C-alpha positions as CSV (number, residue, x, y, z in Angstrom):
1,M,0.1,0.1,-0.1
2,L,2.7,2.4,0.8
3,P,4.7,2.2,-2.5
4,K,1.2,2.9,-4.2
5,L,0.8,6.0,-1.9
6,G,4.3,7.3,-2.7
7,K,3.7,7.1,-6.4
8,L,0.3,8.6,-6.3
9,R,2.1,11.5,-4.5
10,G,4.7,11.9,-7.1
11,I,1.7,11.8,-9.7
12,V,-0.2,14.5,-8.0
13,S,3.1,16.5,-7.2
14,S,3.9,16.4,-11.1
15,L,0.4,17.5,-12.3
16,S,0.4,20.3,-9.6
17,R,3.8,21.6,-11.4
18,Q,2.5,21.1,-14.5
19,S,-0.6,23.1,-13.9
20,K,1.6,26.1,-13.0
21,T,1.8,26.9,-16.9
22,Y,0.0,29.4,-18.3
23,P,-0.4,28.8,-22.2
24,E,-2.7,31.7,-22.4
25,L,0.0,34.1,-21.2
26,E,2.5,32.9,-24.0
27,S,1.1,35.6,-26.4
28,V,1.6,38.2,-23.4
29,Y,5.6,37.4,-23.4
30,R,5.6,37.2,-27.1
31,D,4.2,41.0,-27.3
32,L,6.9,41.9,-24.4
33,F,10.0,40.0,-26.0
34,T,9.1,41.3,-29.6
35,R,8.5,45.0,-28.3
36,D,12.1,44.9,-26.2
37,I,13.9,43.5,-29.3
38,A,12.3,46.0,-31.8
39,K,13.4,49.0,-29.3
40,A,17.0,47.7,-29.1
41,G,17.0,47.3,-33.1
42,M,17.4,43.8,-33.1
43,D,16.0,41.2,-35.7
44,D,13.1,38.7,-35.0
45,V,15.0,35.8,-36.1
46,Y,13.8,33.4,-33.2
47,Y,11.5,30.1,-33.6
48,P,10.5,29.5,-30.2
49,V,8.7,26.0,-31.2
50,G,9.1,22.3,-29.9
51,H,11.8,22.0,-27.5
52,A,13.4,25.4,-28.2
53,A,13.2,28.2,-25.8
54,N,9.7,29.2,-25.8
55,Y,8.5,33.3,-25.1
56,S,8.6,33.2,-21.7
57,L,12.4,32.1,-21.5
58,L,13.2,34.4,-24.0
59,Y,11.4,37.3,-22.6
60,L,13.6,36.3,-19.0
61,V,16.8,36.2,-20.8
62,M,16.1,39.6,-22.4
63,R,15.2,41.2,-19.2
64,C,18.1,40.1,-17.6
65,V,20.6,41.3,-20.2
66,Q,18.9,44.7,-20.4
67,E,18.5,45.3,-16.6
68,L,21.2,43.6,-14.9
69,R,25.0,44.6,-14.6
70,L,26.3,41.2,-16.2
71,A,29.9,40.5,-16.9
72,E,30.1,36.8,-17.4
73,I,27.0,34.1,-18.6
74,L,27.1,30.6,-18.9
75,E,24.6,28.8,-21.2
76,L,24.1,25.1,-20.8
77,G,22.4,24.1,-23.9
78,A,22.5,25.7,-27.1
79,G,19.8,27.1,-29.1
80,Q,17.4,30.5,-29.4
81,T,18.8,32.0,-26.0
82,T,22.5,31.6,-27.7
83,I,21.5,33.7,-30.5
84,L,19.4,35.9,-28.5
85,L,22.6,36.7,-26.0
86,D,24.8,37.4,-29.2
87,Q,22.3,39.6,-30.9
88,A,21.6,41.5,-27.7
89,K,25.4,42.0,-26.7
90,R,25.8,43.7,-30.0
91,A,22.4,45.6,-30.0
92,L,22.9,47.1,-26.1
93,A,26.7,47.4,-26.5
94,A,27.1,45.3,-23.8
95,K,30.7,44.2,-22.1
96,Y,29.1,40.7,-21.0
97,R,31.0,37.4,-22.1
98,V,29.1,34.4,-23.2
99,R,29.8,30.7,-22.7
100,T,27.7,28.2,-24.3
101,I,28.0,24.5,-23.5
102,E,26.6,22.1,-25.9
103,H,26.9,18.3,-26.4
104,D,25.7,17.7,-29.9
105,P,29.0,18.3,-32.0
106,L,26.9,19.3,-35.1
107,W,24.5,21.3,-33.5
108,A,27.4,23.2,-31.6
109,A,29.1,23.7,-34.9
110,Q,26.0,25.1,-36.5
111,V,25.0,27.5,-33.8
112,A,28.6,28.6,-33.7
113,G,28.5,29.5,-37.1
114,R,25.7,32.4,-36.2
115,V,27.1,34.0,-33.1
116,G,30.4,35.6,-32.0
117,H,31.0,33.8,-28.8
118,E,32.7,30.6,-27.6
119,I,30.6,27.5,-28.0
120,V,32.1,24.5,-26.2
121,Q,31.2,21.1,-27.5
122,A,31.2,19.0,-24.3
123,K,30.6,15.1,-24.1
124,L,28.0,13.6,-21.9
125,L,29.5,11.5,-19.0
126,P,28.3,9.4,-16.4
127,L,27.6,11.1,-13.0
128,A,26.0,10.0,-9.8
129,V,23.5,13.0,-8.2
130,G,21.5,12.5,-5.4
131,G,21.5,8.7,-5.7
132,R,20.9,8.5,-9.6
133,M,23.2,7.9,-12.4
134,T,22.9,10.7,-14.8
135,N,24.5,11.7,-18.1
136,Y,25.9,15.2,-17.5
137,Y,28.5,17.5,-19.0
138,D,32.2,16.8,-18.8
139,R,33.1,18.8,-16.0
140,D,36.4,19.7,-17.3
141,A,34.8,21.5,-20.1
142,V,32.2,23.2,-18.1
143,F,35.2,24.5,-15.7
144,G,37.3,25.4,-18.4
145,G,38.9,28.9,-17.9
146,G,37.9,29.0,-14.1
147,R,35.3,31.6,-15.0
148,K,32.4,32.5,-12.3
149,Y,28.9,33.5,-13.7
150,D,26.6,36.3,-12.5
151,L,24.0,34.4,-15.1
152,I,23.7,30.5,-15.4
153,I,20.9,29.6,-17.8
154,V,20.1,26.0,-17.1
155,D,18.7,24.6,-20.5
156,G,20.7,21.3,-21.0
157,P,21.7,18.7,-21.5
158,P,18.3,17.4,-23.1
159,A,15.9,15.8,-20.6
160,F,12.5,15.2,-22.3
161,T,12.4,11.3,-22.4
162,A,12.3,9.2,-19.4
163,A,15.7,8.1,-19.7
164,M,17.2,11.5,-19.7
165,R,14.7,12.9,-17.0
166,Y,17.0,13.5,-14.3
167,D,20.0,14.5,-16.4
168,R,19.7,18.3,-15.6
169,T,20.2,17.8,-11.7
170,G,24.0,17.3,-12.7
171,I,23.9,21.2,-12.2
172,A,23.8,20.7,-8.5
173,A,27.4,18.8,-8.7
174,V,29.0,22.0,-10.5
175,V,26.9,25.0,-9.8
176,E,28.8,26.0,-6.3
177,H,32.2,26.3,-8.2
178,L,30.9,28.5,-11.0
179,L,29.0,31.2,-9.3
180,A,30.0,34.8,-8.8
181,A,29.5,36.6,-5.5
182,E,26.1,37.7,-6.9
183,F,24.3,35.8,-9.3
184,V,21.0,34.7,-11.4
185,I,20.4,31.3,-12.0
186,I,17.4,30.5,-14.7
187,F,16.0,27.1,-15.0
188,D,13.9,26.2,-18.1
189,D,11.2,23.7,-18.0
190,A,10.8,23.8,-14.3
191,E,7.3,22.3,-14.7
192,R,9.1,18.8,-15.2
193,D,10.1,16.3,-12.6
194,G,13.8,16.3,-13.5
195,E,14.0,20.1,-13.3
196,A,12.2,20.3,-10.3
197,E,14.5,18.0,-8.8
198,A,17.4,20.3,-9.8
199,V,15.9,23.1,-8.5
200,R,15.4,21.4,-5.2
201,A,19.1,20.3,-5.0
202,C,20.3,23.7,-5.9
203,R,18.1,25.1,-3.5
204,Q,19.4,22.7,-0.7
205,L,22.8,23.4,-1.7
206,L,22.7,27.2,-1.4
207,N,20.9,27.1,1.9
208,G,23.5,24.9,3.1
209,R,26.2,27.4,1.9
210,G,24.4,30.6,3.6
211,V,23.5,32.2,0.6
212,E,20.8,34.7,0.7
213,F,18.6,34.5,-2.3
214,L,15.2,35.2,-3.8
215,E,13.2,32.9,-5.9
216,G,10.7,33.8,-8.8
217,S,9.2,32.0,-11.7
218,V,8.0,33.1,-15.0
219,S,5.4,30.8,-16.9
220,G,3.7,30.5,-20.3
221,F,3.8,27.0,-22.4
222,K,6.8,26.1,-20.1
223,R,7.7,27.5,-16.6
224,Q,11.1,29.0,-15.6
225,H,12.9,29.2,-12.0
226,V,14.8,31.8,-10.9
227,F,17.5,32.1,-8.2
228,A,18.7,35.6,-7.6
229,T,21.0,37.1,-4.9
230,T,20.6,40.7,-3.5
231,A,22.7,42.5,-6.1
232,H,20.0,41.1,-8.7
233,A,17.1,40.7,-6.7
234,Q,14.5,42.4,-9.3
235,A,15.3,39.3,-11.5
236,A,12.9,37.1,-9.2
237,F,10.3,39.4,-10.0
238,F,10.6,39.7,-13.9
């Protein structure tokens, strides 16, 4: 009986997270995003469909690069936000540096041809996290350069099948070595079980280190979860 109850609680918890997405707001985020890039003089070259970044994530990243004083950005998983970070840097005459980690060599090469910043192709290797075996980016590639980041976007590795579900929890094994003194972390797809576990693991880690932070979320077709320290507190309310 108890195993059945545990399984039922898991299903209820998953449905509860999914109910916190608001597809009807996607058009609002689309309008805000397209307004902001138009004001910045940026071309609308984005395809927020399928597994790509949706409009609420594009909106959230655009507000971060417009309104926060950022120096170093780490993006886990290449895609629409990679192009956005590159376009926005030039349009806003911003000084931040971007480093994108991508596991697929063909996709890494394709995206690299469209942007002016570093795309690092990193293999996925077995990694034990929270009692589970996952596949996560080669940590030597993630740590390369010893840089500390004030914005980390967690949108990789792929985690859309049952076999991959918890692979993004690998961020909990590396994140403390990557953070600047003040930072924002954005988790995409936070309505899903694996990403929710990654959020919980990072929250536990930050609390254990005595880090003061706020949390927020943005929801359209997908849900994004945000951790933000004091200097970037407004990001929790974007």
